[in-house]
PDB file as gemmi writes it, atoms N, CA and C in Angstrom:
CRYST1    1.000    1.000    1.000  90.00  90.00  90.00 P 1                      
ATOM      1  N   MET A   1     130.282 117.535  18.135  1.00  0.00           N  
ATOM      2  CA  MET A   1     130.602 117.783  19.523  1.00  0.00           C  
ATOM      3  C   MET A   1     131.446 119.051  19.622  1.00  0.00           C  
ATOM      4  N   ALA A   2     131.064 119.917  20.521  1.00  0.00           N  
ATOM      5  CA  ALA A   2     131.716 121.220  20.671  1.00  0.00           C  
ATOM      6  C   ALA A   2     133.176 121.080  21.088  1.00  0.00           C  
ATOM      7  N   GLU A   3     133.462 120.116  21.975  1.00  0.00           N  
ATOM      8  CA  GLU A   3     134.834 119.953  22.453  1.00  0.00           C  
ATOM      9  C   GLU A   3     135.779 119.550  21.326  1.00  0.00           C  
ATOM     10  N   LEU A   4     135.310 118.720  20.414  1.00  0.00           N  
ATOM     11  CA  LEU A   4     136.148 118.301  19.293  1.00  0.00           C  
ATOM     12  C   LEU A   4     136.424 119.477  18.361  1.00  0.00           C  
ATOM     13  N   ARG A   5     135.405 120.289  18.110  1.00  0.00           N  
ATOM     14  CA  ARG A   5     135.616 121.486  17.278  1.00  0.00           C  
ATOM     15  C   ARG A   5     136.599 122.437  17.948  1.00  0.00           C  
ATOM     16  N   LYS A   6     136.475 122.581  19.271  1.00  0.00           N  
ATOM     17  CA  LYS A   6     137.373 123.451  20.013  1.00  0.00           C  
ATOM     18  C   LYS A   6     138.807 122.937  19.904  1.00  0.00           C  
ATOM     19  N   LEU A   7     138.975 121.625  20.032  1.00  0.00           N  
ATOM     20  CA  LEU A   7     140.307 121.027  19.961  1.00  0.00           C  
ATOM     21  C   LEU A   7     140.940 121.254  18.592  1.00  0.00           C  
ATOM     22  N   LYS A   8     140.144 121.143  17.541  1.00  0.00           N  
ATOM     23  CA  LYS A   8     140.670 121.346  16.188  1.00  0.00           C  
ATOM     24  C   LYS A   8     141.214 122.755  15.988  1.00  0.00           C  
ATOM     25  N   SER A   9     140.627 123.724  16.671  1.00  0.00           N  
ATOM     26  CA  SER A   9     141.050 125.113  16.466  1.00  0.00           C  
ATOM     27  C   SER A   9     142.197 125.531  17.388  1.00  0.00           C  
ATOM     28  N   MET A  10     142.601 124.673  18.316  1.00  0.00           N  
ATOM     29  CA  MET A  10     143.655 125.017  19.278  1.00  0.00           C  
ATOM     30  C   MET A  10     145.026 124.598  18.769  1.00  0.00           C  
ATOM     31  N   SER A  11     146.006 125.236  19.346  1.00  0.00           N  
ATOM     32  CA  SER A  11     147.377 124.799  19.115  1.00  0.00           C  
ATOM     33  C   SER A  11     147.560 123.470  19.838  1.00  0.00           C  
ATOM     34  N   PRO A  12     148.119 122.454  19.190  1.00  0.00           N  
ATOM     35  CA  PRO A  12     148.256 121.140  19.828  1.00  0.00           C  
ATOM     36  C   PRO A  12     149.123 121.153  21.085  1.00  0.00           C  
ATOM     37  N   MET A  13     149.966 122.152  21.239  1.00  0.00           N  
ATOM     38  CA  MET A  13     150.870 122.207  22.382  1.00  0.00           C  
ATOM     39  C   MET A  13     150.307 123.022  23.551  1.00  0.00           C  
ATOM     40  N   SER A  14     149.117 123.596  23.396  1.00  0.00           N  
ATOM     41  CA  SER A  14     148.570 124.430  24.466  1.00  0.00           C  
ATOM     42  C   SER A  14     148.099 123.555  25.625  1.00  0.00           C  
ATOM     43  N   ALA A  15     148.104 124.136  26.821  1.00  0.00           N  
ATOM     44  CA  ALA A  15     147.670 123.417  28.012  1.00  0.00           C  
ATOM     45  C   ALA A  15     146.191 123.066  27.910  1.00  0.00           C  
ATOM     46  N   GLU A  16     145.390 123.977  27.383  1.00  0.00           N  
ATOM     47  CA  GLU A  16     143.962 123.717  27.261  1.00  0.00           C  
ATOM     48  C   GLU A  16     143.686 122.563  26.296  1.00  0.00           C  
ATOM     49  N   ALA A  17     144.489 122.442  25.239  1.00  0.00           N  
ATOM     50  CA  ALA A  17     144.319 121.332  24.297  1.00  0.00           C  
ATOM     51  C   ALA A  17     144.555 120.001  25.005  1.00  0.00           C  
ATOM     52  N   THR A  18     145.508 119.971  25.913  1.00  0.00           N  
ATOM     53  CA  THR A  18     145.779 118.753  26.671  1.00  0.00           C  
ATOM     54  C   THR A  18     144.575 118.389  27.538  1.00  0.00           C  
ATOM     55  N   VAL A  19     143.978 119.386  28.177  1.00  0.00           N  
ATOM     56  CA  VAL A  19     142.803 119.139  29.016  1.00  0.00           C  
ATOM     57  C   VAL A  19     141.657 118.601  28.171  1.00  0.00           C  
ATOM     58  N   VAL A  20     141.410 119.234  27.025  1.00  0.00           N  
ATOM     59  CA  VAL A  20     140.315 118.802  26.145  1.00  0.00           C  
ATOM     60  C   VAL A  20     140.580 117.398  25.620  1.00  0.00           C  
ATOM     61  N   ARG A  21     141.823 117.119  25.233  1.00  0.00           N  
ATOM     62  CA  ARG A  21     142.179 115.786  24.745  1.00  0.00           C  
ATOM     63  C   ARG A  21     141.950 114.723  25.821  1.00  0.00           C  
ATOM     64  N   ASN A  22     142.367 115.022  27.052  1.00  0.00           N  
ATOM     65  CA  ASN A  22     142.151 114.077  28.153  1.00  0.00           C  
ATOM     66  C   ASN A  22     140.664 113.851  28.406  1.00  0.00           C  
ATOM     67  N   TYR A  23     139.876 114.920  28.342  1.00  0.00           N  
ATOM     68  CA  TYR A  23     138.431 114.792  28.524  1.00  0.00           C  
ATOM     69  C   TYR A  23     137.830 113.909  27.439  1.00  0.00           C  
ATOM     70  N   LEU A  24     138.213 114.135  26.192  1.00  0.00           N  
ATOM     71  CA  LEU A  24     137.684 113.331  25.090  1.00  0.00           C  
ATOM     72  C   LEU A  24     138.125 111.871  25.206  1.00  0.00           C  
ATOM     73  N   ASP A  25     139.374 111.644  25.616  1.00  0.00           N  
ATOM     74  CA  ASP A  25     139.847 110.266  25.832  1.00  0.00           C  
ATOM     75  C   ASP A  25     139.005 109.578  26.901  1.00  0.00           C  
ATOM     76  N   TRP A  26     138.749 110.296  28.006  1.00  0.00           N  
ATOM     77  CA  TRP A  26     137.930 109.726  29.073  1.00  0.00           C  
ATOM     78  C   TRP A  26     136.518 109.438  28.573  1.00  0.00           C  
ATOM     79  N   LEU A  27     135.950 110.386  27.860  1.00  0.00           N  
ATOM     80  CA  LEU A  27     134.590 110.242  27.349  1.00  0.00           C  
ATOM     81  C   LEU A  27     134.461 109.017  26.445  1.00  0.00           C  
ATOM     82  N   LEU A  28     135.454 108.788  25.619  1.00  0.00           N  
ATOM     83  CA  LEU A  28     135.427 107.637  24.710  1.00  0.00           C  
ATOM     84  C   LEU A  28     135.699 106.319  25.429  1.00  0.00           C  
ATOM     85  N   SER A  29     136.338 106.375  26.591  1.00  0.00           N  
ATOM     86  CA  SER A  29     136.658 105.135  27.312  1.00  0.00           C  
ATOM     87  C   SER A  29     135.517 104.663  28.220  1.00  0.00           C  
ATOM     88  N   VAL A  30     134.510 105.493  28.433  1.00  0.00           N  
ATOM     89  CA  VAL A  30     133.379 105.098  29.284  1.00  0.00           C  
ATOM     90  C   VAL A  30     132.620 103.959  28.603  1.00  0.00           C  
ATOM     91  N   PRO A  31     132.331 102.891  29.332  1.00  0.00           N  
ATOM     92  CA  PRO A  31     131.625 101.746  28.729  1.00  0.00           C  
ATOM     93  C   PRO A  31     130.119 102.036  28.579  1.00  0.00           C  
ATOM     94  N   TRP A  32     129.763 102.821  27.584  1.00  0.00           N  
ATOM     95  CA  TRP A  32     128.387 103.292  27.410  1.00  0.00           C  
ATOM     96  C   TRP A  32     127.389 102.157  27.243  1.00  0.00           C  
ATOM     97  N   GLN A  33     127.796 101.018  26.719  1.00  0.00           N  
ATOM     98  CA  GLN A  33     126.868  99.916  26.487  1.00  0.00           C  
ATOM     99  C   GLN A  33     126.654  99.044  27.719  1.00  0.00           C  
ATOM    100  N   ASN A  34     127.541  99.122  28.708  1.00  0.00           N  
ATOM    101  CA  ASN A  34     127.400  98.308  29.920  1.00  0.00           C  
ATOM    102  C   ASN A  34     126.368  98.924  30.843  1.00  0.00           C  
ATOM    103  N   ARG A  35     125.464  98.113  31.334  1.00  0.00           N  
ATOM    104  CA  ARG A  35     124.432  98.588  32.247  1.00  0.00           C  
ATOM    105  C   ARG A  35     124.669  97.945  33.610  1.00  0.00           C  
ATOM    106  N   THR A  36     124.437  98.721  34.659  1.00  0.00           N  
ATOM    107  CA  THR A  36     124.654  98.254  36.013  1.00  0.00           C  
ATOM    108  C   THR A  36     123.385  98.451  36.821  1.00  0.00           C  
ATOM    109  N   LYS A  37     122.997  97.427  37.555  1.00  0.00           N  
ATOM    110  CA  LYS A  37     121.841  97.564  38.434  1.00  0.00           C  
ATOM    111  C   LYS A  37     122.181  98.523  39.572  1.00  0.00           C  
ATOM    112  N   ILE A  38     121.234  99.340  39.940  1.00  0.00           N  
ATOM    113  CA  ILE A  38     121.416 100.271  41.038  1.00  0.00           C  
ATOM    114  C   ILE A  38     121.297  99.507  42.350  1.00  0.00           C  
ATOM    115  N   LYS A  39     122.269  99.676  43.230  1.00  0.00           N  
ATOM    116  CA  LYS A  39     122.196  99.075  44.556  1.00  0.00           C  
ATOM    117  C   LYS A  39     121.416 100.046  45.435  1.00  0.00           C  
ATOM    118  N   ARG A  40     120.397  99.540  46.098  1.00  0.00           N  
ATOM    119  CA  ARG A  40     119.532 100.407  46.889  1.00  0.00           C  
ATOM    120  C   ARG A  40     119.706 100.199  48.389  1.00  0.00           C  
ATOM    121  N   ASP A  41     120.880  99.750  48.805  1.00  0.00           N  
ATOM    122  CA  ASP A  41     121.169  99.524  50.223  1.00  0.00           C  
ATOM    123  C   ASP A  41     121.520 100.866  50.862  1.00  0.00           C  
ATOM    124  N   ILE A  42     120.545 101.508  51.469  1.00  0.00           N  
ATOM    125  CA  ILE A  42     120.731 102.857  51.997  1.00  0.00           C  
ATOM    126  C   ILE A  42     121.717 102.869  53.160  1.00  0.00           C  
ATOM    127  N   LYS A  43     121.593 101.922  54.079  1.00  0.00           N  
ATOM    128  CA  LYS A  43     122.512 101.882  55.228  1.00  0.00           C  
ATOM    129  C   LYS A  43     123.947 101.635  54.770  1.00  0.00           C  
ATOM    130  N   GLY A  44     124.120 100.735  53.812  1.00  0.00           N  
ATOM    131  CA  GLY A  44     125.456 100.464  53.274  1.00  0.00           C  
ATOM    132  C   GLY A  44     126.032 101.675  52.558  1.00  0.00           C  
ATOM    133  N   ALA A  45     125.185 102.349  51.796  1.00  0.00           N  
ATOM    134  CA  ALA A  45     125.636 103.550  51.078  1.00  0.00           C  
ATOM    135  C   ALA A  45     126.045 104.639  52.056  1.00  0.00           C  
ATOM    136  N   GLU A  46     125.268 104.787  53.130  1.00  0.00           N  
ATOM    137  CA  GLU A  46     125.594 105.804  54.131  1.00  0.00           C  
ATOM    138  C   GLU A  46     126.940 105.508  54.792  1.00  0.00           C  
ATOM    139  N   LYS A  47     127.213 104.236  55.083  1.00  0.00           N  
ATOM    140  CA  LYS A  47     128.503 103.854  55.675  1.00  0.00           C  
ATOM    141  C   LYS A  47     129.651 104.200  54.737  1.00  0.00           C  
ATOM    142  N   VAL A  48     129.491 103.863  53.461  1.00  0.00           N  
ATOM    143  CA  VAL A  48     130.544 104.149  52.477  1.00  0.00           C  
ATOM    144  C   VAL A  48     130.749 105.651  52.337  1.00  0.00           C  
ATOM    145  N   LEU A  49     129.655 106.399  52.223  1.00  0.00           N  
ATOM    146  CA  LEU A  49     129.770 107.853  52.079  1.00  0.00           C  
ATOM    147  C   LEU A  49     130.468 108.476  53.279  1.00  0.00           C  
ATOM    148  N   ASN A  50     130.094 108.061  54.478  1.00  0.00           N  
ATOM    149  CA  ASN A  50     130.707 108.634  55.679  1.00  0.00           C  
ATOM    150  C   ASN A  50     132.165 108.230  55.830  1.00  0.00           C  
ATOM    151  N   ALA A  51     132.503 107.015  55.409  1.00  0.00           N  
ATOM    152  CA  ALA A  51     133.888 106.550  55.535  1.00  0.00           C  
ATOM    153  C   ALA A  51     134.805 107.178  54.484  1.00  0.00           C  
ATOM    154  N   ASP A  52     134.278 107.367  53.278  1.00  0.00           N  
ATOM    155  CA  ASP A  52     135.127 107.800  52.164  1.00  0.00           C  
ATOM    156  C   ASP A  52     135.069 109.287  51.845  1.00  0.00           C  
ATOM    157  N   HIS A  53     134.081 110.003  52.373  1.00  0.00           N  
ATOM    158  CA  HIS A  53     133.885 111.407  51.977  1.00  0.00           C  
ATOM    159  C   HIS A  53     133.625 112.278  53.200  1.00  0.00           C  
ATOM    160  N   PHE A  54     134.666 112.935  53.673  1.00  0.00           N  
ATOM    161  CA  PHE A  54     134.536 113.812  54.832  1.00  0.00           C  
ATOM    162  C   PHE A  54     133.786 115.074  54.420  1.00  0.00           C  
ATOM    163  N   GLY A  55     132.875 115.521  55.282  1.00  0.00           N  
ATOM    164  CA  GLY A  55     132.105 116.724  54.967  1.00  0.00           C  
ATOM    165  C   GLY A  55     131.054 116.421  53.916  1.00  0.00           C  
ATOM    166  N   LEU A  56     130.772 117.365  53.060  1.00  0.00           N  
ATOM    167  CA  LEU A  56     129.817 117.217  51.952  1.00  0.00           C  
ATOM    168  C   LEU A  56     128.466 116.676  52.432  1.00  0.00           C  
ATOM    169  N   GLU A  57     128.021 117.135  53.592  1.00  0.00           N  
ATOM    170  CA  GLU A  57     126.813 116.574  54.194  1.00  0.00           C  
ATOM    171  C   GLU A  57     125.583 116.705  53.296  1.00  0.00           C  
ATOM    172  N   LYS A  58     125.412 117.856  52.649  1.00  0.00           N  
ATOM    173  CA  LYS A  58     124.234 118.056  51.796  1.00  0.00           C  
ATOM    174  C   LYS A  58     124.271 117.125  50.578  1.00  0.00           C  
ATOM    175  N   VAL A  59     125.449 116.931  50.034  1.00  0.00           N  
ATOM    176  CA  VAL A  59     125.597 116.036  48.877  1.00  0.00           C  
ATOM    177  C   VAL A  59     125.278 114.602  49.285  1.00  0.00           C  
ATOM    178  N   LYS A  60     125.829 114.178  50.416  1.00  0.00           N  
ATOM    179  CA  LYS A  60     125.571 112.816  50.907  1.00  0.00           C  
ATOM    180  C   LYS A  60     124.094 112.631  51.216  1.00  0.00           C  
ATOM    181  N   GLU A  61     123.471 113.639  51.790  1.00  0.00           N  
ATOM    182  CA  GLU A  61     122.042 113.560  52.093  1.00  0.00           C  
ATOM    183  C   GLU A  61     121.220 113.411  50.816  1.00  0.00           C  
ATOM    184  N   ARG A  62     121.599 114.151  49.793  1.00  0.00           N  
ATOM    185  CA  ARG A  62     120.873 114.075  48.513  1.00  0.00           C  
ATOM    186  C   ARG A  62     121.024 112.703  47.873  1.00  0.00           C  
ATOM    187  N   ILE A  63     122.203 112.122  47.942  1.00  0.00           N  
ATOM    188  CA  ILE A  63     122.418 110.778  47.393  1.00  0.00           C  
ATOM    189  C   ILE A  63     121.548 109.764  48.122  1.00  0.00           C  
ATOM    190  N   LEU A  64     121.498 109.868  49.433  1.00  0.00           N  
ATOM    191  CA  LEU A  64     120.683 108.943  50.223  1.00  0.00           C  
ATOM    192  C   LEU A  64     119.193 109.137  49.934  1.00  0.00           C  
ATOM    193  N   GLU A  65     118.768 110.389  49.719  1.00  0.00           N  
ATOM    194  CA  GLU A  65     117.377 110.646  49.345  1.00  0.00           C  
ATOM    195  C   GLU A  65     117.048 109.985  48.006  1.00  0.00           C  
ATOM    196  N   TYR A  66     117.974 110.101  47.062  1.00  0.00           N  
ATOM    197  CA  TYR A  66     117.776 109.484  45.753  1.00  0.00           C  
ATOM    198  C   TYR A  66     117.604 107.976  45.896  1.00  0.00           C  
ATOM    199  N   LEU A  67     118.474 107.352  46.688  1.00  0.00           N  
ATOM    200  CA  LEU A  67     118.392 105.905  46.886  1.00  0.00           C  
ATOM    201  C   LEU A  67     117.078 105.516  47.568  1.00  0.00           C  
ATOM    202  N   ALA A  68     116.619 106.345  48.506  1.00  0.00           N  
ATOM    203  CA  ALA A  68     115.364 106.059  49.193  1.00  0.00           C  
ATOM    204  C   ALA A  68     114.192 106.095  48.214  1.00  0.00           C  
ATOM    205  N   VAL A  69     114.184 107.062  47.313  1.00  0.00           N  
ATOM    206  CA  VAL A  69     113.124 107.139  46.303  1.00  0.00           C  
ATOM    207  C   VAL A  69     113.199 105.926  45.385  1.00  0.00           C  
ATOM    208  N   GLN A  70     114.392 105.539  44.983  1.00  0.00           N  
ATOM    209  CA  GLN A  70     114.560 104.370  44.121  1.00  0.00           C  
ATOM    210  C   GLN A  70     114.057 103.109  44.824  1.00  0.00           C  
ATOM    211  N   GLN A  71     114.368 102.992  46.107  1.00  0.00           N  
ATOM    212  CA  GLN A  71     113.933 101.823  46.870  1.00  0.00           C  
ATOM    213  C   GLN A  71     112.411 101.800  46.980  1.00  0.00           C  
ATOM    214  N   ARG A  72     111.822 102.956  47.159  1.00  0.00           N  
ATOM    215  CA  ARG A  72     110.374 103.051  47.277  1.00  0.00           C  
ATOM    216  C   ARG A  72     109.676 102.684  45.973  1.00  0.00           C  
ATOM    217  N   ASN A  73     110.305 102.972  44.872  1.00  0.00           N  
ATOM    218  CA  ASN A  73     109.732 102.680  43.558  1.00  0.00           C  
ATOM    219  C   ASN A  73     110.175 101.324  43.028  1.00  0.00           C  
ATOM    220  N   GLU A  74     110.749 100.508  43.897  1.00  0.00           N  
ATOM    221  CA  GLU A  74     111.317  99.220  43.494  1.00  0.00           C  
ATOM    222  C   GLU A  74     110.302  98.319  42.789  1.00  0.00           C  
ATOM    223  N   GLU A  75     109.041  98.415  43.162  1.00  0.00           N  
ATOM    224  CA  GLU A  75     108.044  97.550  42.543  1.00  0.00           C  
ATOM    225  C   GLU A  75     107.781  97.926  41.088  1.00  0.00           C  
ATOM    226  N   ASP A  76     108.190  99.131  40.682  1.00  0.00           N  
ATOM    227  CA  ASP A  76     108.090  99.501  39.267  1.00  0.00           C  
ATOM    228  C   ASP A  76     109.068  98.639  38.482  1.00  0.00           C  
ATOM    229  N   GLU A  77     108.997  98.728  37.175  1.00  0.00           N  
ATOM    230  CA  GLU A  77     109.951  97.948  36.374  1.00  0.00           C  
ATOM    231  C   GLU A  77     111.360  98.330  36.761  1.00  0.00           C  
ATOM    232  N   GLY A  78     112.285  97.388  36.697  1.00  0.00           N  
ATOM    233  CA  GLY A  78     113.663  97.618  37.120  1.00  0.00           C  
ATOM    234  C   GLY A  78     114.284  98.784  36.393  1.00  0.00           C  
ATOM    235  N   SER A  79     115.134  99.509  37.074  1.00  0.00           N  
ATOM    236  CA  SER A  79     115.823 100.623  36.425  1.00  0.00           C  
ATOM    237  C   SER A  79     117.306 100.323  36.377  1.00  0.00           C  
ATOM    238  N   ASP A  80     117.917 100.666  35.283  1.00  0.00           N  
ATOM    239  CA  ASP A  80     119.347 100.498  35.098  1.00  0.00           C  
ATOM    240  C   ASP A  80     119.976 101.864  35.027  1.00  0.00           C  
ATOM    241  N   LEU A  81     121.190 101.960  35.479  1.00  0.00           N  
ATOM    242  CA  LEU A  81     121.922 103.214  35.399  1.00  0.00           C  
ATOM    243  C   LEU A  81     122.959 103.085  34.285  1.00  0.00           C  
ATOM    244  N   VAL A  82     122.842 103.947  33.287  1.00  0.00           N  
ATOM    245  CA  VAL A  82     123.818 103.988  32.209  1.00  0.00           C  
ATOM    246  C   VAL A  82     124.836 105.038  32.597  1.00  0.00           C  
ATOM    247  N   PRO A  83     126.147 104.701  32.621  1.00  0.00           N  
ATOM    248  CA  PRO A  83     127.146 105.660  33.076  1.00  0.00           C  
ATOM    249  C   PRO A  83     127.007 107.010  32.389  1.00  0.00           C  
ATOM    250  N   GLY A  84     126.952 108.041  33.204  1.00  0.00           N  
ATOM    251  CA  GLY A  84     126.935 109.397  32.683  1.00  0.00           C  
ATOM    252  C   GLY A  84     125.562 109.878  32.229  1.00  0.00           C  
ATOM    253  N   ARG A  85     124.572 109.003  32.148  1.00  0.00           N  
ATOM    254  CA  ARG A  85     123.282 109.447  31.650  1.00  0.00           C  
ATOM    255  C   ARG A  85     122.240 109.427  32.752  1.00  0.00           C  
ATOM    256  N   GLY A  86     122.311 108.481  33.665  1.00  0.00           N  
ATOM    257  CA  GLY A  86     121.448 108.452  34.813  1.00  0.00           C  
ATOM    258  C   GLY A  86     119.969 108.422  34.513  1.00  0.00           C  
ATOM    259  N   HIS A  87     119.554 107.747  33.464  1.00  0.00           N  
ATOM    260  CA  HIS A  87     118.124 107.661  33.164  1.00  0.00           C  
ATOM    261  C   HIS A  87     117.637 106.247  33.318  1.00  0.00           C  
ATOM    262  N   ARG A  88     116.355 106.113  33.438  1.00  0.00           N  
ATOM    263  CA  ARG A  88     115.768 104.778  33.553  1.00  0.00           C  
ATOM    264  C   ARG A  88     115.786 104.130  32.185  1.00  0.00           C  
ATOM    265  N   GLY A  89     116.133 102.833  32.152  1.00  0.00           N  
ATOM    266  CA  GLY A  89     116.208 102.157  30.857  1.00  0.00           C  
ATOM    267  C   GLY A  89     115.299 100.988  30.745  1.00  0.00           C  
TER     268      GLY A  89                                                      
END                                                                             
């Protein structure tokens, strides 16, 4: 991993080393083996997005489009979302 090599070459007291260390800690704490079913409730997602995220209209629209495609393909085999990877499993 490039970040680990970068960390090894840095001074441990540098600000950038702290950022890299925090990133690596976060990366290792992600529950990679846990799988979560995708919720395809478009109206519910839109309510949450509008309540919790002011602005970002294009981003919110893209998320809703993604959910609509997932809902349309629901009859296909179930898809799971693996944190950080976002692929069908």
